[in-house]
C-alpha positions in Angstrom: 78.6 36.3 109.4 78.6 39.0 106.7 76.6 38.4 103.5 78.2 38.9 100.0 76.2 42.1 99.5 77.7 43.5 102.8 81.2 42.5 101.7 80.8 44.2 98.3 79.4 47.4 100.1 82.4 47.4 102.3 84.8 47.2 99.4 83.0 49.9 97.5 83.1 52.1 100.7 86.9 51.8 100.7 87.2 52.5 97.1 84.8 55.4 96.9 87.2 58.1 98.0 89.5 57.1 95.1 86.8 57.4 92.4 87.1 61.2 91.9 90.9 60.9 91.4 90.4 58.0 89.0 87.8 59.9 87.0 90.1 62.9 86.8 93.1 60.8 85.8 91.1 59.1 83.0 89.7 62.5 81.8 93.1 64.2 81.6 95.3 61.3 80.3 93.3 58.5 78.6 90.6 60.4 76.8 93.1 62.8 75.0 95.2 59.7 74.1 92.2 58.0 72.6 91.4 61.1 70.7 95.0 61.2 69.4 94.8 57.6 68.2 91.5 58.4 66.3 93.1 61.5 64.7 96.1 59.4 63.7 93.9 57.4 61.3 92.6 60.6 59.7 93.8 62.7 56.7 93.6 66.1 58.5 95.8 69.0 57.4 94.7 72.5 58.2 96.2 73.9 55.0 94.0 71.5 53.0 90.6 71.4 54.7 88.8 70.0 51.7 90.8 66.8 51.7 89.9 65.7 55.3 88.8 62.2 55.7 89.7 58.7 56.8 93.3 57.7 55.9 93.6 54.2 57.4 97.3 53.5 57.9 98.7 56.2 55.5 99.9 58.4 58.4 101.8 55.6 59.9 103.3 54.6 56.6 104.4 58.2 56.2 105.9 58.2 59.7 108.0 55.1 58.9 109.2 56.4 55.6 109.8 60.0 56.7 113.6 60.8 56.4 113.2 63.7 58.9 111.7 61.4 61.5 114.4 58.8 61.0 117.0 61.5 61.6 115.2 62.7 64.7 115.2 59.2 66.0 118.9 58.9 65.6 119.4 62.3 67.4 117.0 61.3 70.1 118.9 58.0 70.7 122.3 59.8 70.7 121.1 62.6 73.0 119.4 60.2 75.5 122.3 57.7 75.7 124.9 60.5 76.2 122.8 62.3 78.9 121.8 59.1 80.8 125.3 57.6 80.9 127.1 60.8 81.8 124.5 62.0 84.4 124.4 58.4 85.8 128.2 58.3 86.3 128.3 61.8 87.8 125.3 61.0 90.0 127.1 57.9 91.3 130.2 59.9 92.2 128.1 62.5 94.0 126.0 59.8 95.8 129.2 58.2 97.0 130.5 61.6 98.2 127.2 62.4 100.1 127.1 59.0 101.6 130.1 60.0 103.8 129.8 62.1 106.9 131.4 65.5 106.7 130.8 69.1 107.9 128.2 70.9 105.8 126.9 67.8 104.1 123.2 69.1 104.3 124.1 72.3 102.7 126.0 70.5 99.8 123.2 68.1 99.4 120.8 71.0 99.0 123.0 72.8 96.5 123.5 69.7 94.4 119.7 69.0 94.3 118.9 72.6 93.2 119.5 72.1 89.4 116.7 69.5 89.3 114.3 71.8 90.9 114.8 74.6 88.3 112.0 74.8 85.7 113.3 73.2 82.5 112.7 76.3 80.3 114.4 78.5 82.9 117.3 76.1 83.0 117.7 76.1 79.2 117.5 79.9 79.2 120.2 80.1 81.9 122.5 78.0 79.8 121.7 79.9 76.6 122.3 83.4 77.9 124.4 83.2 81.1 126.8 80.5 79.9 126.8 79.9 76.1 126.4 83.5 74.9 129.5 84.4 72.7 129.4 88.1 73.9 128.8 88.0 77.6 128.5 84.3 78.6 130.4 82.8 81.5 132.3 80.3 79.3 133.8 82.9 77.0 134.4 85.2 80.0 136.5 82.5 81.6 138.4 82.0 78.4 139.1 85.7 78.1 140.3 85.8 81.7 142.6 82.9 81.2 144.1 84.3 78.0 144.7 87.6 79.7 146.1 85.9 82.8 148.7 84.0 80.8 149.2 86.7 78.1 148.4 84.3 75.2 147.2 86.9 72.8 143.7 87.4 71.5 141.2 85.2 73.5 139.0 82.8 71.5 135.3 83.6 71.5 133.6 80.5 70.2 129.9 80.3 69.6 129.1 77.2 71.6 125.5 76.6 70.2 126.7 77.0 66.6 130.0 75.0 66.8 128.6 72.2 69.0 124.8 72.4 69.1 124.1 68.8 70.2 126.8 69.0 72.9 125.3 72.2 74.1 121.9 70.6 74.6 123.5 67.6 76.2 125.4 69.6 78.7 122.3 71.5 79.9 120.4 68.3 80.4 123.3 66.5 82.1 123.4 69.5 84.6 119.7 69.2 85.2 119.4 65.4 85.5 122.5 64.5 87.5 120.8 65.3 90.8 117.9 63.0 89.8 120.3 60.1 89.4 122.2 61.1 92.6 119.1 60.9 94.7 118.1 57.5 93.5 121.6 56.1 93.9 122.0 57.8 97.3 118.8 56.0 98.4 120.4 52.8 97.3 123.6 53.5 99.2 121.8 54.2 102.4 119.9 51.0 102.2 123.1 49.0 101.9 123.7 46.6 104.9 126.2 48.3 107.1 127.2 45.1 108.9 128.4 43.5 105.6 130.5 46.6 104.9 132.0 46.5 108.4 132.8 42.8 108.1 134.5 43.3 104.8 136.6 46.1 106.2 137.5 44.0 109.3 138.7 41.3 106.8 141.1 43.7 105.1 139.1 44.7 102.1 140.1 48.0 100.6 137.7 50.8 99.7 137.7 49.8 96.0 137.1 46.1 96.9 134.1 47.1 99.0 132.8 49.2 96.1 133.3 46.5 93.6 132.1 43.5 95.4 129.4 44.9 97.8 128.3 48.4 96.8 128.1 47.9 93.0 126.1 44.7 93.1 123.8 46.2 95.6 123.3 49.3 93.4 122.6 47.3 90.3 118.8 47.6 90.6 119.0 51.3 91.5 121.3 51.9 88.6 118.8 50.2 86.3 115.9 52.2 87.8 117.7 55.5 87.3 118.7 54.7 83.8 115.2 53.6 82.8 113.4 56.6 84.4 116.0 58.9 83.0 115.5 57.5 79.5 111.7 57.9 79.8 111.9 61.5 80.7 114.8 62.6 78.4 113.3 60.9 75.3 110.3 63.3 75.8 112.4 66.3 76.4 111.3 69.3 74.4 112.3 72.4 76.4 116.1 72.3 76.0 116.0 71.6 72.2 113.3 74.3 71.6 115.0 77.0 73.8 118.6 76.4 72.9 118.7 75.6 69.2 115.1 75.6 68.0 115.7 72.2 66.5 118.3 73.5 64.1 121.8 72.2 63.3 120.8 68.6 63.6 119.4 68.8 67.1 115.7 68.1 66.3 114.6 65.2 68.4 111.3 63.3 68.3 109.2 65.7 70.4 110.5 68.6 68.4 109.8 66.9 65.1 106.2 66.3 66.2 106.0 69.9 67.2 107.1 70.9 63.7 104.6 68.6 62.0 101.7 69.8 64.2 102.3 73.6 64.6 104.3 74.4 61.5 103.1 71.9 58.8 99.6 71.8 60.4 99.3 68.1 59.6 97.4 66.9 62.6 96.9 63.4 61.4 100.6 62.7 60.8 101.6 64.5 64.0 99.1 62.3 65.9 100.6 59.2 64.3 104.1 60.3 65.3 102.9 60.9 68.9 101.3 57.5 69.1 104.5 55.8 67.9 106.6 57.8 70.5 104.1 56.9 73.3 104.3 53.2 72.5 108.1 53.2 72.5 108.1 55.1 75.8 105.7 52.5 77.3 108.1 49.8 76.5 110.9 51.5 78.4 108.4 52.4 81.2 107.4 48.8 81.5 110.9 47.8 82.3 111.1 50.6 84.8 108.0 49.4 86.6 109.3 45.9 86.8 112.5 47.2 88.3 110.5 49.2 90.9 108.4 46.1 91.7 111.5 44.0 92.2 113.0 46.6 94.5 109.8 46.7 96.6 109.7 42.9 96.8 113.4 42.9 98.0 112.6 45.5 100.7 109.6 43.6 102.0 111.5 40.3 102.2 114.3 41.9 104.3 
């Protein structure tokens, strides 16, 4: 019979290999966040070093009453909802396509995943210069070719990022995040019970009936998970806004507004308060995502 001391020693022996990773995680994530929370209660502007001191909740009151921040909240919500919904719909269509057997499916799957593997800044630069550019971009090149093909006169040369700046940012993010949604939903489709589908088809159910009554209810958890994870990541997106529009023309979202406060206004206290508010809001969404993941794992275990 083992003594309590031996049992505790055995437990610590199992946990010891994880301690370096835990220490590293705390050092690179939790300590900087604690420092940010401390700075958020300080009056700290690099342009006014003589007025540094404790500000209590002044920074948070300024965050709540800041019209620029309220505008960026609306932009962030609009950007996130549009990107998540459209990429979720496209990802569902592509997942349904890849769930079928056809020649070259592996190649098509690899090509469809590629946009998600591109570095975000590189993806934004690709859209900015190779697609949106008014002089040599692909979109205007296609318009010119179509106008010349049909003899419709002088082809239009719209400036996409000036005429529709928010839409330009949304399209680049949809292109990049659709493969992410596709992968999650494809995993859900491949975990669908095949016997239930076969039984429904033998009973005379059409493809639409199978999708409506079997596939869609089965994918509900996966749709929720994809939407929640996409929301967490897209709310924090900075690369596309900074690279494509530099936050101009009404495209400044929350991360870009924090960047302006910190690096341009040099108000470290208010920028820290803004960051804390954004992190707390993101944690609320992440909490729902974790609950969805836990429910999916419980369902898989009980099967």
